[in-house]
C-alpha positions, 0 to 999 in steps of 0.5 A: 499500500502507497498513501499520500498525505493530505493530498488536496486536490493533487490525487495520486494513482496507485495511492490511498489518497487522504485528505480531511475535506470530503470536497477533493473526494480521497479515498480516505477522509479523515483529520490527520491529526487524529492518526492513520487508519491503518494496522502496523507495518502495512506500507510500502511508502507514504507521501507528504506534499507540501501538506506538513507545513500546516500542521501545528508542531505537536500534530507534525510530530505525532505524525510523523509517529504515525507514519513510522507506525504504518511503514513496513521495515526500510520502507520509504516517508517522502516528503516535499515541504516548502522551505523556509518562511511562505506568507501563507496563513495557513503554513504553521511551521517553517523548514530549513534544510536541517529541520529534519536532522533530529529525526536521525539522532539516536535520542530522538525517540526520547525526545519525543516520546515515540519510538522511532529510528529514521535513517536519511535515504535522500536530501535535495533543495528543489526549484519550484514551477513557481520560483519557490525552493523546497525542502526534499527528504526521504526518511527510511524505517530502519 
C-alpha cells in the first residue's frame, strides 16, 4: 500500500489518498491529527507533498510517529515542504535544510516520546515552477 497524506486536489494514482476535506474526493476522508487508520507495518511508501507545513508542531511530531508505525521496515517516507518562511497564513511550521536532522539522531525516540528510528535516504533543495524553493527529504524506516 502507498499512502498520500493531505492530498488536497492532487490525488495520485496507485496511492490511498487521504484528506480531511471530502470536496477533494480522497479515498479516505480523515483529519490526520487523529492518526492514520491503518494497521502497523502495512505501507510500502508514504508521501507528504506540501502538507506538513499546515500542521502545528505537536500534530507534526504525532503524525511522523504514525507514519513510522504504518510503514514496513525499510520503507520510505517522501516529504516535500516549502523551504524557509512563506506568507501563507495556513502554514504553521517553517522548515530549514536541517529541520528533519533531529529524526536521524539516536535520542529522537526519547525526546519525542515516540518509538522511531529513521535513516536519511536523500535530501535536496529544488526550485518549484512558481520560483519558490522546496526541501525534499526521503526518510527510511530503520
